[in-house]
C-alpha positions in Angstrom: -44.3 -18.9 -7.8 -40.7 -18.5 -6.3 -40.2 -14.9 -5.1 -38.2 -12.7 -6.5 -34.9 -11.8 -4.9 -34.7 -8.7 -3.1 -33.6 -5.4 -4.2 -31.9 -3.4 -1.5 -32.0 0.2 -2.3 -28.7 1.7 -0.3 -29.3 4.6 2.3 -26.3 6.2 4.4 -26.4 4.4 7.2 -26.5 0.7 5.5 -23.6 -1.6 5.7 -21.6 -2.3 3.0 -22.0 -5.1 0.9 -19.5 -7.5 -0.4 -21.0 -9.3 -3.7 -23.8 -7.9 -4.9 -24.0 -6.4 -8.6 -24.6 -2.6 -8.2 -26.9 -0.5 -10.0 -26.7 3.1 -10.4 -29.6 4.9 -11.9 -32.0 7.8 -11.1 -34.3 7.0 -14.3 -37.0 5.1 -13.1 -38.0 3.0 -16.0 -34.4 1.9 -16.9 -34.4 0.9 -13.2 -37.2 -1.1 -13.8 -36.0 -2.8 -16.6 -32.7 -3.4 -14.7 -34.1 -5.1 -11.6 -37.0 -7.2 -13.6 -33.4 -8.9 -15.2 -31.7 -9.4 -12.2 -34.7 -10.7 -10.9 -35.3 -13.1 -13.1 -31.6 -14.4 -12.7 -32.2 -14.8 -9.2 -29.8 -12.1 -8.2 -30.1 -9.5 -5.6 -28.8 -6.3 -6.4 -28.0 -3.1 -4.8 -29.6 0.3 -6.7 -28.3 3.7 -5.7 -29.0 6.8 -7.4 -26.3 8.8 -5.7 -23.1 8.9 -7.0 -21.4 9.5 -3.9 -23.1 6.7 -2.1 -22.3 4.9 -5.0 -18.6 5.3 -3.8 -18.8 3.0 -1.1 -19.9 0.0 -3.0 -18.0 0.2 -6.5 -14.9 -1.6 -5.9 -16.4 -4.4 -4.4 -19.5 -5.0 -6.8 -18.4 -7.8 -8.9 -20.8 -6.5 -11.7 -21.3 -2.1 -12.1 -24.3 -1.2 -14.1 -24.4 2.6 -15.1 -27.3 4.6 -16.6 -26.6 7.0 -18.7 -28.1 9.6 -16.7 -25.4 8.9 -14.1 -22.3 9.1 -15.8 -21.7 13.1 -15.4 -22.1 12.7 -11.6 -20.2 9.1 -11.5 -17.1 11.0 -12.9 -17.6 14.1 -11.3 -17.5 12.2 -7.9 -14.1 10.6 -9.1 -15.3 7.1 -8.9 -12.1 4.8 -10.1 -11.7 2.7 -13.3 -12.3 -0.8 -12.6 -13.2 -3.9 -14.7 -16.7 -4.9 -15.0 -18.6 -2.0 -15.6 -21.3 -1.5 -18.1 -23.1 1.7 -19.5 -26.9 1.2 -20.3 -29.0 2.8 -22.3 -32.6 2.6 -24.0 -32.1 5.2 -26.4 -30.1 3.8 -29.5 -29.9 7.2 -31.4 -27.8 8.2 -28.5 -24.6 9.5 -30.3 -22.6 10.2 -27.3 -23.2 7.0 -25.6 -19.6 6.1 -26.8 -17.7 9.1 -25.6 -19.5 8.5 -22.0 -18.4 5.4 -21.8 -14.7 6.1 -22.1 -15.5 8.5 -19.9 -16.4 6.4 -17.1 -14.1 3.5 -18.1 -17.3 1.6 -19.5 -15.9 -2.1 -20.3 -19.3 -2.4 -22.4 -22.2 -0.8 -23.7 -25.6 -2.1 -24.1 -29.0 -0.9 -24.9 -32.3 -2.2 -23.5 -34.5 -3.8 -24.9 -31.9 -5.5 -27.5 -29.5 -6.2 -24.9 -31.9 -7.8 -22.5 -31.2 -11.5 -23.2 -27.5 -10.5 -22.5 -27.9 -8.6 -19.3 -30.0 -11.4 -18.1 -26.7 -13.7 -18.6 -24.4 -10.9 -17.1 -26.5 -10.8 -13.8 -26.4 -14.5 -13.8 -22.6 -14.3 -14.1 -21.9 -11.8 -11.8 -23.5 -14.7 -9.3 -21.0 -17.0 -10.0 -17.7 -17.7 -7.9 -15.1 -17.7 -10.6 -14.4 -14.5 -11.4 -11.2 -14.9 -13.4 -11.3 -12.2 -16.6 -8.8 -12.5 -19.5 -7.0 -9.5 -20.0 -7.8 -8.0 -23.1 -5.3 -6.3 -26.1 -6.4 -5.0 -29.3 -4.0 -4.9 -32.0 -4.8 -2.4 -34.5 -2.3 -1.0 -37.6 -1.7 2.6 -38.2 -1.8 2.1 -42.2 -2.8 -0.9 -44.1 -0.1 -3.4 -44.2 1.5 -2.1 -41.2 1.5 -5.5 -39.5 -1.0 -5.4 -37.0 -2.1 -9.2 -37.6 1.5 -10.5 -37.6 1.8 -8.6 -34.1 -1.7 -10.1 -32.9 -0.4 -13.8 -34.0 2.8 -13.0 -32.1 1.2 -11.8 -28.6 -1.0 -15.1 -29.0 1.7 -17.2 -29.7 3.9 -15.8 -26.9 1.2 -16.3 -24.5 0.8 -19.9 -25.0 5.0 -20.0 -24.4 3.9 -18.7 -20.8 1.4 -21.5 -20.5 -1.3 -18.6 -20.5 -4.7 -19.5 -21.5 -5.1 -17.5 -24.6 -7.8 -16.9 -27.3 -7.1 -15.0 -30.5 -10.4 -13.2 -32.1 -10.3 -11.5 -35.7 -13.0 -8.6 -35.7 -11.5 -7.4 -39.1 -13.9 -8.9 -41.8 -12.1 -7.7 -44.5 -8.2 -9.0 -43.3 -8.4 -12.5 -45.0 -9.0 -14.6 -42.1 -6.4 -14.6 -39.4 -6.9 -18.4 -39.5 -5.4 -18.3 -43.1 -2.0 -16.8 -41.3 -2.2 -19.2 -39.0 -2.7 -22.0 -41.8 -5.5 -23.6 -39.7 -8.1 -22.3 -42.6 -8.9 -26.2 -42.8 -9.5 -26.7 -39.2 -13.1 -27.4 -38.2 -14.8 -25.3 -36.0 -17.2 -22.3 -35.3 -16.3 -19.0 -37.2 -17.9 -15.8 -37.2 -20.5 -16.3 -40.2 -21.6 -19.2 -37.9 -22.3 -17.0 -35.5 -23.7 -14.3 -37.3 -26.4 -16.6 -38.9 -28.3 -16.8 -35.6 -29.1 -13.2 -36.2 -27.6 -11.7 -33.1 -29.3 -14.3 -30.3 -26.7 -17.3 -29.2 -26.2 -19.4 -26.6 -25.0 -18.1 -23.1 -21.9 -20.0 -23.3 -19.7 -21.0 -26.7 -17.1 -23.3 -25.4 -14.0 -22.1 -27.0 -13.4 -25.6 -27.6 -15.7 -25.2 -30.4 -13.5 -22.7 -32.2 -10.6 -23.7 -34.8 -7.2 -24.4 -32.6 -3.9 -24.2 -33.3 -2.2 -26.3 -30.7 -3.9 -24.9 -27.8 -4.4 -21.5 -28.6 -8.6 -21.1 -29.6 -8.9 -19.0 -33.0 -12.3 -17.1 -34.0 -11.9 -16.2 -37.8 -13.6 -15.9 -40.8 -14.3 -17.8 -43.4 -13.6 -17.2 -47.5 -17.1 -16.5 -48.1 -18.5 -12.8 -48.7 -18.0 -11.3 -45.0 -20.8 -10.9 -42.7 -21.4 -7.8 -40.4 -21.5 -8.7 -37.0 -24.5 -7.7 -34.8 -22.8 -5.6 -31.7 -24.7 -8.0 -29.5 -22.9 -11.0 -30.9 -19.9 -9.4 -30.5 -20.6 -8.4 -26.9 -21.4 -12.0 -26.3 -18.8 -13.7 -27.6 -16.0 -11.5 -26.0 -17.4 -11.9 -22.8 -17.8 -15.5 -23.1 -14.3 -16.1 -24.3 -12.6 -13.9 -21.7 -14.5 -16.0 -19.1 -11.6 -18.0 -17.1 -8.9 -17.2 -19.6 -5.5 -15.1 -19.2 -5.3 -13.6 -22.2 -7.5 -12.2 -25.4 -6.2 -10.8 -28.3 -8.0 -8.9 -30.9 -7.3 -8.0 -34.5 -8.8 -5.1 -35.5 -10.1 -3.5 -38.5 -9.0 0.1 -39.0 -12.1 1.2 -40.0 -14.1 0.3 -37.0 -18.2 -0.6 -37.4 -20.1 -0.5 -34.0 -19.1 -4.5 -33.5 -15.7 -3.5 -33.8 -16.0 -0.3 -30.9 -16.9 -2.6 -28.8 -14.2 -4.6 -29.1 -12.1 -1.3 -28.8 -14.4 -0.6 -25.6 -13.6 -3.9 -24.0 -9.8 -3.7 -24.6 -7.5 -2.7 -21.6 -4.9 -1.7 -24.0 -4.9 -1.2 -28.0 -1.6 -1.8 -29.6 -1.1 0.5 -32.6 1.8 -0.9 -35.4 3.0 2.2 -37.0 5.8 1.9 -39.7 8.4 4.7 -39.3 7.3 6.4 -42.1 5.9 10.1 -42.7 2.6 9.3 -44.3 2.2 6.3 -42.3 2.2 8.4 -39.0 -0.1 10.7 -40.9 -2.5 8.2 -41.4 -1.9 6.6 -38.1 -3.0 9.8 -36.0 -6.7 9.1 -37.0 -6.4 5.7 -36.5 -4.8 6.4 -32.6 -7.9 9.1 -32.2 -10.2 6.8 -33.0 -8.8 4.3 -30.0 -8.5 7.2 -27.3 -12.5 7.4 -27.7 -12.6 3.8 -26.8 -9.7 2.9 -24.4 -7.8 4.6 -21.9 -4.5 3.1 -22.7 -3.3 2.8 -26.0 0.7 2.0 -27.0 2.4 2.5 -30.5 4.1 -0.3 -31.8 7.1 0.9 -34.0 8.0 -0.8 -37.4 11.9 0.1 -38.1 13.8 0.9 -40.5 11.5 3.7 -42.1 13.0 5.4 -45.4 13.6 8.7 -43.6 15.5 7.0 -40.9 12.8 8.5 -38.1 13.2 6.3 -35.1 10.8 5.1 -32.3 10.8 8.6 -30.4 10.0 10.7 -33.1 7.0 8.3 -33.7 5.7 8.4 -30.4 6.5 12.5 -30.0 4.3 12.9 -33.0 1.7 10.4 -32.1 2.0 11.3 -28.6 1.7 8.0 -27.0 3.9 5.4 -25.3 6.2 3.0 -27.4 5.2 -0.6 -26.1 7.6 -2.1 -28.3 10.2 -1.5 -31.8 9.9 -4.1 -34.7 12.8 -4.8 -36.8 12.4 -5.9 -40.4 12.4 -9.7 -40.8 13.4 -10.8 -43.9 12.1 -14.5 -43.7 8.4 -13.6 -42.4 6.9 -13.2 -45.7 8.7 -16.3 -46.9 7.6 -18.2 -43.8 4.1 -17.3 -44.2 4.4 -18.6 -47.7 5.0 -21.4 -46.2 2.3 -21.9 -43.5 4.6 -20.6 -40.6 2.8 -18.3 -38.4 4.5 -14.7 -37.4 6.4 -14.8 -34.4 6.6 -18.9 -34.4 10.7 -18.5 -34.3 11.6 -17.6 -30.9 14.2 -14.9 -31.7 12.4 -13.2 -34.3 11.8 -9.7 -33.7 8.1 -10.2 -33.6 8.3 -13.2 -30.6 10.9 -10.7 -28.7 8.6 -7.4 -28.7 5.5 -10.0 -27.9 7.2 -11.3 -24.8 8.6 -7.9 -23.8 4.8 -6.9 -24.2 3.1 -9.3 -22.1 5.9 -8.9 -19.3 4.8 -5.0 -19.3 1.6 -6.0 -19.4 2.2 -8.5 -15.8 1.5 -11.4 -18.2 3.9 -14.0 -16.7 2.0 -17.2 -15.9 -1.2 -18.6 -16.0 -2.4 -17.7 -12.7 -2.3 -14.1 -13.6 -5.8 -13.2 -13.9 -7.4 -15.1 -11.4 
């Protein structure tokens, strides 16, 4: 029998590690479970209970796993937001875990023992040399029919024009299928029902080549059968795998997120809320924005003009207390193009295409090595 890799419990006198995962918890059972999973993955981890001590190793660790028992201490210590933070809990009924995840800036929330297989994979991934991860952008409508799906597609197509390695994910089971809007509903490949049929258990890596595609754009969508609820573990596994080695991951989010969609919102570095410049749309969007703000630290609005009351983008921004990421002008040819199978934003001079390119520029996504 091979011996398990050592677990380093850090003290003030020990030198700073460089590439080991960091575990921050003072809960004995949780710590034992995490160390067991790390050992099974053949990974050496550093374990600390003191948040001030964790500061010394926080930025260098390829993966940071924080128990819910240490969230308050980590926030009080002023630990900076970073990628690769997982909030871990053993209490499925803990309603405060999502708020805690926002406070600490966690990308993922996981519950043991349900997420043991996923955590094992995560420890294995942390030991790999390629830490390239896609930027995750969520798009959601401030009200029904706002145009969130069109913007999500336009962002993905704009990304392709910049030679960025991009994946588009439809997380809305009631949205009609983003592959239909792209005109690729007959293309072969895995869709959400194929993944959820495994009852939440998925292989560690599902290559994006297994998904339907539009050129170089890999797309995860729905079929036209009855919508299937996505198990949270499947959403986590799929989005984590889709990010690996990519530049951009665009997620079309539902307006009424379930737990799986909440995970997608939690993973997003930025969420764009599409809001028509209408009084009732702004009122509806306020609730959507409040939900988005609970899961993501960077929420911006994309304002659709014109509105019947001649409201401008500044008015919408002020009403929602959120910055404007872009302004969409009415496109007379959009509806006709969709009926012909022309994807939104495929015309380079359209408002959608221009806004998509501007947003990518604002996010610093200019060419294919940006996520390296």
